[in-house]
Every structure is written in structure tokens, then in C-alpha cells.
HTML snippet that shows the backbone in 3Dmol.js (N, CA, C, O; Angstrom):
<script src="https://3Dmol.org/build/3Dmol-min.js"></script>
<div id="view" style="width:600px;height:400px;position:relative"></div>
<script>
const pdb = `
ATOM      1  N   MET A   1      38.126  91.460  43.247  1.00  0.00           N
ATOM      2  CA  MET A   1      37.367  91.126  44.432  1.00  0.00           C
ATOM      3  C   MET A   1      38.055  91.760  45.636  1.00  0.00           C
ATOM      4  O   MET A   1      39.253  91.575  45.850  1.00  0.00           O
ATOM      5  N   VAL A   2      37.296  92.495  46.404  1.00  0.00           N
ATOM      6  CA  VAL A   2      37.828  93.174  47.575  1.00  0.00           C
ATOM      7  C   VAL A   2      37.130  92.617  48.807  1.00  0.00           C
ATOM      8  O   VAL A   2      35.903  92.536  48.865  1.00  0.00           O
ATOM      9  N   THR A   3      37.920  92.245  49.768  1.00  0.00           N
ATOM     10  CA  THR A   3      37.363  91.727  51.009  1.00  0.00           C
ATOM     11  C   THR A   3      37.630  92.745  52.104  1.00  0.00           C
ATOM     12  O   THR A   3      38.771  93.143  52.342  1.00  0.00           O
ATOM     13  N   ASN A   4      36.593  93.145  52.744  1.00  0.00           N
ATOM     14  CA  ASN A   4      36.715  94.096  53.834  1.00  0.00           C
ATOM     15  C   ASN A   4      36.221  93.415  55.099  1.00  0.00           C
ATOM     16  O   ASN A   4      35.046  93.066  55.214  1.00  0.00           O
ATOM     17  N   SER A   5      37.100  93.238  56.015  1.00  0.00           N
ATOM     18  CA  SER A   5      36.684  92.595  57.259  1.00  0.00           C
ATOM     19  C   SER A   5      37.278  93.337  58.430  1.00  0.00           C
ATOM     20  O   SER A   5      38.423  93.787  58.390  1.00  0.00           O
ATOM     21  N   MET A   6      36.499  93.456  59.449  1.00  0.00           N
ATOM     22  CA  MET A   6      36.955  94.113  60.666  1.00  0.00           C
ATOM     23  C   MET A   6      36.790  93.129  61.815  1.00  0.00           C
ATOM     24  O   MET A   6      35.792  92.417  61.917  1.00  0.00           O
ATOM     25  N   PHE A   7      37.777  93.116  62.652  1.00  0.00           N
ATOM     26  CA  PHE A   7      37.726  92.247  63.813  1.00  0.00           C
ATOM     27  C   PHE A   7      37.766  93.118  65.058  1.00  0.00           C
ATOM     28  O   PHE A   7      38.622  93.992  65.197  1.00  0.00           O
ATOM     29  N   MET A   8      36.844  92.871  65.941  1.00  0.00           N
ATOM     30  CA  MET A   8      36.858  93.575  67.203  1.00  0.00           C
ATOM     31  C   MET A   8      37.303  92.575  68.259  1.00  0.00           C
ATOM     32  O   MET A   8      36.659  91.550  68.480  1.00  0.00           O
ATOM     33  N   VAL A   9      38.388  92.887  68.888  1.00  0.00           N
ATOM     34  CA  VAL A   9      38.928  91.989  69.896  1.00  0.00           C
ATOM     35  C   VAL A   9      38.895  92.697  71.237  1.00  0.00           C
ATOM     36  O   VAL A   9      39.448  93.784  71.402  1.00  0.00           O
ATOM     37  N   THR A  10      38.253  92.076  72.163  1.00  0.00           N
ATOM     38  CA  THR A  10      38.260  92.604  73.524  1.00  0.00           C
ATOM     39  C   THR A  10      38.872  91.540  74.415  1.00  0.00           C
ATOM     40  O   THR A  10      38.438  90.388  74.429  1.00  0.00           O
ATOM     41  N   ALA A  11      39.857  91.939  75.135  1.00  0.00           N
ATOM     42  CA  ALA A  11      40.551  90.995  76.012  1.00  0.00           C
ATOM     43  C   ALA A  11      40.388  91.446  77.457  1.00  0.00           C
ATOM     44  O   ALA A  11      40.735  92.569  77.820  1.00  0.00           O
ATOM     45  N   ILE A  12      39.867  90.569  78.245  1.00  0.00           N
ATOM     46  CA  ILE A  12      39.749  90.834  79.671  1.00  0.00           C
ATOM     47  C   ILE A  12      40.834  90.023  80.350  1.00  0.00           C
ATOM     48  O   ILE A  12      40.869  88.797  80.245  1.00  0.00           O
ATOM     49  N   ARG A  13      41.694  90.697  81.028  1.00  0.00           N
ATOM     50  CA  ARG A  13      42.825  90.044  81.683  1.00  0.00           C
ATOM     51  C   ARG A  13      42.430  89.554  83.069  1.00  0.00           C
ATOM     52  O   ARG A  13      42.678  90.232  84.066  1.00  0.00           O
ATOM     53  N   THR A  14      41.817  88.384  83.131  1.00  0.00           N
ATOM     54  CA  THR A  14      41.435  87.828  84.426  1.00  0.00           C
ATOM     55  C   THR A  14      42.345  86.687  84.845  1.00  0.00           C
ATOM     56  O   THR A  14      42.481  86.396  86.033  1.00  0.00           O
ATOM     57  N   ARG A  15      42.968  86.039  83.866  1.00  0.00           N
ATOM     58  CA  ARG A  15      43.844  84.917  84.198  1.00  0.00           C
ATOM     59  C   ARG A  15      45.228  85.432  84.541  1.00  0.00           C
ATOM     60  O   ARG A  15      45.721  86.378  83.926  1.00  0.00           O
ATOM     61  N   LYS A  16      45.836  84.818  85.502  1.00  0.00           N
ATOM     62  CA  LYS A  16      47.175  85.204  85.941  1.00  0.00           C
ATOM     63  C   LYS A  16      48.170  84.073  85.675  1.00  0.00           C
ATOM     64  O   LYS A  16      49.153  83.927  86.401  1.00  0.00           O
ATOM     65  N   ASP A  17      47.920  83.282  84.644  1.00  0.00           N
ATOM     66  CA  ASP A  17      48.762  82.134  84.340  1.00  0.00           C
ATOM     67  C   ASP A  17      50.084  82.571  83.721  1.00  0.00           C
ATOM     68  O   ASP A  17      50.199  83.641  83.125  1.00  0.00           O
ATOM     69  N   THR A  18      51.062  81.710  83.884  1.00  0.00           N
ATOM     70  CA  THR A  18      52.372  81.919  83.296  1.00  0.00           C
ATOM     71  C   THR A  18      52.672  80.741  82.385  1.00  0.00           C
ATOM     72  O   THR A  18      52.473  79.585  82.760  1.00  0.00           O
ATOM     73  N   ALA A  19      53.143  81.036  81.210  1.00  0.00           N
ATOM     74  CA  ALA A  19      53.516  79.970  80.280  1.00  0.00           C
ATOM     75  C   ALA A  19      54.915  79.471  80.629  1.00  0.00           C
ATOM     76  O   ALA A  19      55.824  80.256  80.897  1.00  0.00           O
ATOM     77  N   VAL A  20      55.062  78.162  80.619  1.00  0.00           N
ATOM     78  CA  VAL A  20      56.352  77.534  80.906  1.00  0.00           C
ATOM     79  C   VAL A  20      56.673  76.600  79.759  1.00  0.00           C
ATOM     80  O   VAL A  20      55.825  75.819  79.326  1.00  0.00           O
ATOM     81  N   ARG A  21      57.895  76.682  79.268  1.00  0.00           N
ATOM     82  CA  ARG A  21      58.301  75.807  78.171  1.00  0.00           C
ATOM     83  C   ARG A  21      58.686  74.431  78.706  1.00  0.00           C
ATOM     84  O   ARG A  21      59.327  74.312  79.751  1.00  0.00           O
ATOM     85  N   VAL A  22      58.287  73.406  77.978  1.00  0.00           N
ATOM     86  CA  VAL A  22      58.583  72.026  78.342  1.00  0.00           C
ATOM     87  C   VAL A  22      59.331  71.399  77.170  1.00  0.00           C
ATOM     88  O   VAL A  22      59.018  71.672  76.011  1.00  0.00           O
ATOM     89  N   SER A  23      60.303  70.572  77.470  1.00  0.00           N
ATOM     90  CA  SER A  23      61.054  69.890  76.416  1.00  0.00           C
ATOM     91  C   SER A  23      60.109  69.091  75.533  1.00  0.00           C
ATOM     92  O   SER A  23      59.099  68.562  75.997  1.00  0.00           O
ATOM     93  N   LYS A  24      60.455  69.011  74.251  1.00  0.00           N
ATOM     94  CA  LYS A  24      59.597  68.282  73.308  1.00  0.00           C
ATOM     95  C   LYS A  24      59.458  66.819  73.702  1.00  0.00           C
ATOM     96  O   LYS A  24      58.366  66.255  73.617  1.00  0.00           O
ATOM     97  N   TRP A  25      60.559  66.195  74.133  1.00  0.00           N
ATOM     98  CA  TRP A  25      60.489  64.783  74.492  1.00  0.00           C
ATOM     99  C   TRP A  25      59.600  64.579  75.704  1.00  0.00           C
ATOM    100  O   TRP A  25      58.873  63.588  75.777  1.00  0.00           O
ATOM    101  N   LEU A  26      59.647  65.519  76.676  1.00  0.00           N
ATOM    102  CA  LEU A  26      58.803  65.406  77.863  1.00  0.00           C
ATOM    103  C   LEU A  26      57.335  65.634  77.500  1.00  0.00           C
ATOM    104  O   LEU A  26      56.451  64.944  78.007  1.00  0.00           O
ATOM    105  N   ASP A  27      57.085  66.589  76.636  1.00  0.00           N
ATOM    106  CA  ASP A  27      55.730  66.847  76.167  1.00  0.00           C
ATOM    107  C   ASP A  27      55.157  65.609  75.484  1.00  0.00           C
ATOM    108  O   ASP A  27      53.996  65.257  75.698  1.00  0.00           O
ATOM    109  N   LYS A  28      55.968  64.953  74.668  1.00  0.00           N
ATOM    110  CA  LYS A  28      55.534  63.744  73.961  1.00  0.00           C
ATOM    111  C   LYS A  28      55.259  62.602  74.944  1.00  0.00           C
ATOM    112  O   LYS A  28      54.282  61.870  74.786  1.00  0.00           O
ATOM    113  N   GLU A  29      56.115  62.449  75.954  1.00  0.00           N
ATOM    114  CA  GLU A  29      55.924  61.396  76.957  1.00  0.00           C
ATOM    115  C   GLU A  29      54.642  61.627  77.765  1.00  0.00           C
ATOM    116  O   GLU A  29      53.907  60.683  78.055  1.00  0.00           O
ATOM    117  N   ILE A  30      54.384  62.875  78.121  1.00  0.00           N
ATOM    118  CA  ILE A  30      53.154  63.193  78.851  1.00  0.00           C
ATOM    119  C   ILE A  30      51.945  62.901  77.977  1.00  0.00           C
ATOM    120  O   ILE A  30      50.961  62.326  78.442  1.00  0.00           O
ATOM    121  N   GLU A  31      52.018  63.293  76.720  1.00  0.00           N
ATOM    122  CA  GLU A  31      50.928  63.036  75.776  1.00  0.00           C
ATOM    123  C   GLU A  31      50.660  61.536  75.658  1.00  0.00           C
ATOM    124  O   GLU A  31      49.506  61.109  75.659  1.00  0.00           O
ATOM    125  N   ASN A  32      51.720  60.741  75.556  1.00  0.00           N
ATOM    126  CA  ASN A  32      51.564  59.284  75.474  1.00  0.00           C
ATOM    127  C   ASN A  32      50.947  58.716  76.750  1.00  0.00           C
ATOM    128  O   ASN A  32      50.111  57.814  76.691  1.00  0.00           O
ATOM    129  N   TYR A  33      51.356  59.240  77.890  1.00  0.00           N
ATOM    130  CA  TYR A  33      50.831  58.775  79.176  1.00  0.00           C
ATOM    131  C   TYR A  33      49.344  59.088  79.305  1.00  0.00           C
ATOM    132  O   TYR A  33      48.581  58.287  79.846  1.00  0.00           O
ATOM    133  N   LEU A  34      48.942  60.238  78.815  1.00  0.00           N
ATOM    134  CA  LEU A  34      47.553  60.670  78.960  1.00  0.00           C
ATOM    135  C   LEU A  34      46.605  60.054  77.929  1.00  0.00           C
ATOM    136  O   LEU A  34      45.406  60.330  77.963  1.00  0.00           O
ATOM    137  N   THR A  35      47.107  59.238  77.030  1.00  0.00           N
ATOM    138  CA  THR A  35      46.220  58.610  76.046  1.00  0.00           C
ATOM    139  C   THR A  35      45.389  57.490  76.651  1.00  0.00           C
ATOM    140  O   THR A  35      44.362  57.112  76.089  1.00  0.00           O
ATOM    141  N   ASP A  36      45.818  56.955  77.789  1.00  0.00           N
ATOM    142  CA  ASP A  36      45.047  55.928  78.482  1.00  0.00           C
ATOM    143  C   ASP A  36      43.754  56.549  79.019  1.00  0.00           C
ATOM    144  O   ASP A  36      43.795  57.577  79.695  1.00  0.00           O
ATOM    145  N   LYS A  37      42.616  55.934  78.723  1.00  0.00           N
ATOM    146  CA  LYS A  37      41.317  56.506  79.093  1.00  0.00           C
ATOM    147  C   LYS A  37      41.138  56.624  80.607  1.00  0.00           C
ATOM    148  O   LYS A  37      40.511  57.574  81.075  1.00  0.00           O
ATOM    149  N   LYS A  38      41.673  55.681  81.375  1.00  0.00           N
ATOM    150  CA  LYS A  38      41.552  55.747  82.834  1.00  0.00           C
ATOM    151  C   LYS A  38      42.321  56.947  83.381  1.00  0.00           C
ATOM    152  O   LYS A  38      41.853  57.628  84.294  1.00  0.00           O
ATOM    153  N   ILE A  39      43.473  57.197  82.835  1.00  0.00           N
ATOM    154  CA  ILE A  39      44.299  58.320  83.279  1.00  0.00           C
ATOM    155  C   ILE A  39      43.690  59.634  82.795  1.00  0.00           C
ATOM    156  O   ILE A  39      43.762  60.650  83.487  1.00  0.00           O
ATOM    157  N   LYS A  40      43.097  59.609  81.616  1.00  0.00           N
ATOM    158  CA  LYS A  40      42.490  60.814  81.050  1.00  0.00           C
ATOM    159  C   LYS A  40      41.346  61.318  81.934  1.00  0.00           C
ATOM    160  O   LYS A  40      41.081  62.519  81.968  1.00  0.00           O
ATOM    161  N   ILE A  41      40.673  60.429  82.640  1.00  0.00           N
ATOM    162  CA  ILE A  41      39.613  60.840  83.560  1.00  0.00           C
ATOM    163  C   ILE A  41      40.210  61.599  84.745  1.00  0.00           C
ATOM    164  O   ILE A  41      39.664  62.612  85.183  1.00  0.00           O
ATOM    165  N   GLU A  42      41.328  61.100  85.255  1.00  0.00           N
ATOM    166  CA  GLU A  42      41.978  61.747  86.391  1.00  0.00           C
ATOM    167  C   GLU A  42      42.648  63.058  85.984  1.00  0.00           C
ATOM    168  O   GLU A  42      42.602  64.042  86.722  1.00  0.00           O
ATOM    169  N   PHE A  43      43.266  63.064  84.811  1.00  0.00           N
ATOM    170  CA  PHE A  43      43.963  64.250  84.304  1.00  0.00           C
ATOM    171  C   PHE A  43      43.399  64.584  82.926  1.00  0.00           C
ATOM    172  O   PHE A  43      43.876  64.046  81.927  1.00  0.00           O
ATOM    173  N   PRO A  44      42.409  65.445  82.850  1.00  0.00           N
ATOM    174  CA  PRO A  44      41.773  65.729  81.560  1.00  0.00           C
ATOM    175  C   PRO A  44      42.644  66.500  80.566  1.00  0.00           C
ATOM    176  O   PRO A  44      42.327  66.557  79.378  1.00  0.00           O
ATOM    177  N   SER A  45      43.734  67.087  81.043  1.00  0.00           N
ATOM    178  CA  SER A  45      44.602  67.840  80.133  1.00  0.00           C
ATOM    179  C   SER A  45      46.053  67.747  80.589  1.00  0.00           C
ATOM    180  O   SER A  45      46.342  67.401  81.735  1.00  0.00           O
ATOM    181  N   LYS A  46      46.955  68.062  79.669  1.00  0.00           N
ATOM    182  CA  LYS A  46      48.380  68.081  80.032  1.00  0.00           C
ATOM    183  C   LYS A  46      48.628  69.123  81.110  1.00  0.00           C
ATOM    184  O   LYS A  46      49.407  68.906  82.038  1.00  0.00           O
ATOM    185  N   ARG A  47      47.967  70.236  80.975  1.00  0.00           N
ATOM    186  CA  ARG A  47      48.142  71.306  81.953  1.00  0.00           C
ATOM    187  C   ARG A  47      47.733  70.844  83.346  1.00  0.00           C
ATOM    188  O   ARG A  47      48.436  71.116  84.319  1.00  0.00           O
ATOM    189  N   ASN A  48      46.606  70.151  83.450  1.00  0.00           N
ATOM    190  CA  ASN A  48      46.148  69.632  84.725  1.00  0.00           C
ATOM    191  C   ASN A  48      47.154  68.632  85.292  1.00  0.00           C
ATOM    192  O   ASN A  48      47.446  68.650  86.487  1.00  0.00           O
ATOM    193  N   PHE A  49      47.680  67.765  84.437  1.00  0.00           N
ATOM    194  CA  PHE A  49      48.663  66.773  84.862  1.00  0.00           C
ATOM    195  C   PHE A  49      49.924  67.443  85.403  1.00  0.00           C
ATOM    196  O   PHE A  49      50.419  67.074  86.468  1.00  0.00           O
ATOM    197  N   ILE A  50      50.438  68.421  84.675  1.00  0.00           N
ATOM    198  CA  ILE A  50      51.675  69.100  85.080  1.00  0.00           C
ATOM    199  C   ILE A  50      51.450  69.898  86.357  1.00  0.00           C
ATOM    200  O   ILE A  50      52.298  69.878  87.248  1.00  0.00           O
ATOM    201  N   ASP A  51      50.329  70.595  86.464  1.00  0.00           N
ATOM    202  CA  ASP A  51      50.026  71.344  87.688  1.00  0.00           C
ATOM    203  C   ASP A  51      49.986  70.415  88.896  1.00  0.00           C
ATOM    204  O   ASP A  51      50.541  70.735  89.947  1.00  0.00           O
ATOM    205  N   THR A  52      49.333  69.273  88.749  1.00  0.00           N
ATOM    206  CA  THR A  52      49.231  68.306  89.840  1.00  0.00           C
ATOM    207  C   THR A  52      50.596  67.741  90.208  1.00  0.00           C
ATOM    208  O   THR A  52      50.919  67.609  91.388  1.00  0.00           O
ATOM    209  N   ALA A  53      51.397  67.408  89.201  1.00  0.00           N
ATOM    210  CA  ALA A  53      52.724  66.831  89.452  1.00  0.00           C
ATOM    211  C   ALA A  53      53.645  67.824  90.150  1.00  0.00           C
ATOM    212  O   ALA A  53      54.357  67.460  91.086  1.00  0.00           O
ATOM    213  N   VAL A  54      53.634  69.062  89.706  1.00  0.00           N
ATOM    214  CA  VAL A  54      54.498  70.080  90.319  1.00  0.00           C
ATOM    215  C   VAL A  54      54.034  70.382  91.738  1.00  0.00           C
ATOM    216  O   VAL A  54      54.857  70.528  92.641  1.00  0.00           O
ATOM    217  N   LEU A  55      52.734  70.478  91.940  1.00  0.00           N
ATOM    218  CA  LEU A  55      52.203  70.716  93.278  1.00  0.00           C
ATOM    219  C   LEU A  55      52.604  69.599  94.230  1.00  0.00           C
ATOM    220  O   LEU A  55      53.004  69.864  95.364  1.00  0.00           O
ATOM    221  N   GLN A  56      52.500  68.357  93.781  1.00  0.00           N
ATOM    222  CA  GLN A  56      52.890  67.210  94.603  1.00  0.00           C
ATOM    223  C   GLN A  56      54.390  67.261  94.927  1.00  0.00           C
ATOM    224  O   GLN A  56      54.783  66.998  96.064  1.00  0.00           O
ATOM    225  N   LEU A  57      55.211  67.591  93.957  1.00  0.00           N
ATOM    226  CA  LEU A  57      56.657  67.698  94.185  1.00  0.00           C
ATOM    227  C   LEU A  57      56.969  68.775  95.221  1.00  0.00           C
ATOM    228  O   LEU A  57      57.780  68.555  96.121  1.00  0.00           O
ATOM    229  N   LEU A  58      56.334  69.925  95.098  1.00  0.00           N
ATOM    230  CA  LEU A  58      56.580  71.010  96.048  1.00  0.00           C
ATOM    231  C   LEU A  58      56.107  70.654  97.448  1.00  0.00           C
ATOM    232  O   LEU A  58      56.724  71.073  98.429  1.00  0.00           O
ATOM    233  N   GLU A  59      55.031  69.894  97.562  1.00  0.00           N
ATOM    234  CA  GLU A  59      54.571  69.438  98.867  1.00  0.00           C
ATOM    235  C   GLU A  59      55.553  68.445  99.468  1.00  0.00           C
ATOM    236  O   GLU A  59      55.827  68.495 100.667  1.00  0.00           O
ATOM    237  N   GLU A  60      56.089  67.540  98.647  1.00  0.00           N
ATOM    238  CA  GLU A  60      57.071  66.566  99.143  1.00  0.00           C
ATOM    239  C   GLU A  60      58.347  67.241  99.613  1.00  0.00           C
ATOM    240  O   GLU A  60      58.959  66.813 100.592  1.00  0.00           O
ATOM    241  N   LYS A  61      58.748  68.297  98.914  1.00  0.00           N
ATOM    242  CA  LYS A  61      59.977  69.035  99.271  1.00  0.00           C
ATOM    243  C   LYS A  61      59.725  70.035 100.386  1.00  0.00           C
ATOM    244  O   LYS A  61      60.632  70.763 100.792  1.00  0.00           O
ATOM    245  N   LYS A  62      58.490  70.071 100.884  1.00  0.00           N
ATOM    246  CA  LYS A  62      58.066  70.978 101.954  1.00  0.00           C
ATOM    247  C   LYS A  62      58.270  72.444 101.591  1.00  0.00           C
ATOM    248  O   LYS A  62      58.574  73.274 102.448  1.00  0.00           O
ATOM    249  N   VAL A  63      58.098  72.744 100.316  1.00  0.00           N
ATOM    250  CA  VAL A  63      58.164  74.129  99.861  1.00  0.00           C
ATOM    251  C   VAL A  63      56.834  74.818 100.161  1.00  0.00           C
ATOM    252  O   VAL A  63      56.786  75.989 100.536  1.00  0.00           O
ATOM    253  N   ILE A  64      55.749  74.045  99.981  1.00  0.00           N
ATOM    254  CA  ILE A  64      54.416  74.545 100.308  1.00  0.00           C
ATOM    255  C   ILE A  64      53.729  73.539 101.217  1.00  0.00           C
ATOM    256  O   ILE A  64      54.083  72.360 101.238  1.00  0.00           O
ATOM    257  N   LYS A  65      52.749  74.012 101.963  1.00  0.00           N
ATOM    258  CA  LYS A  65      52.018  73.142 102.884  1.00  0.00           C
ATOM    259  C   LYS A  65      50.709  72.733 102.246  1.00  0.00           C
ATOM    260  O   LYS A  65      50.144  73.470 101.438  1.00  0.00           O
ATOM    261  N   LYS A  66      50.232  71.561 102.609  1.00  0.00           N
ATOM    262  CA  LYS A  66      48.937  71.067 102.117  1.00  0.00           C
ATOM    263  C   LYS A  66      47.804  71.875 102.674  1.00  0.00           C
ATOM    264  O   LYS A  66      46.643  71.603 102.369  1.00  0.00           O
TER     265      LYS A  66
END
`;
const viewer = $3Dmol.createViewer("view");
viewer.addModel(pdb, "pdb");
viewer.setStyle({}, {cartoon: {color: "spectrum"}});
viewer.zoomTo();
viewer.render();
</script>
């Protein structure tokens, strides 16, 4: 039996995101925190939660302006 498959991949580079590594224990704690349905509405993903938390920290430290 011979399987012949071709994949055409086209990648459009529109996102300018950077991947950041997070400690496993911190990732697990965030996951546990986001399991609450009320919190899940406010933060639909871990990425959204982390972006919001870091943005708030930078605003408090006056690194960026609101």
C-alpha cells in the first residue's frame, strides 16, 4: 500500500507576536484560576489573562501610559 499525499502550506506573516516561556507551576496556577466560569468570561484564555496582567503591571510601574 502506497500513500501519496501532498500538503500545500501558505503562511501569511501578519501576526507580530512573541512567544514567552512561563514556568510550569505558574502555567498550572493560571490554568486553575481560569477554571472558574465567572473568571473565564473576563479572561477567555491564558494568553488574554497574561497580557492583561503584564499590561496592568507596566501601567502601575509607569513604564507605559494608559
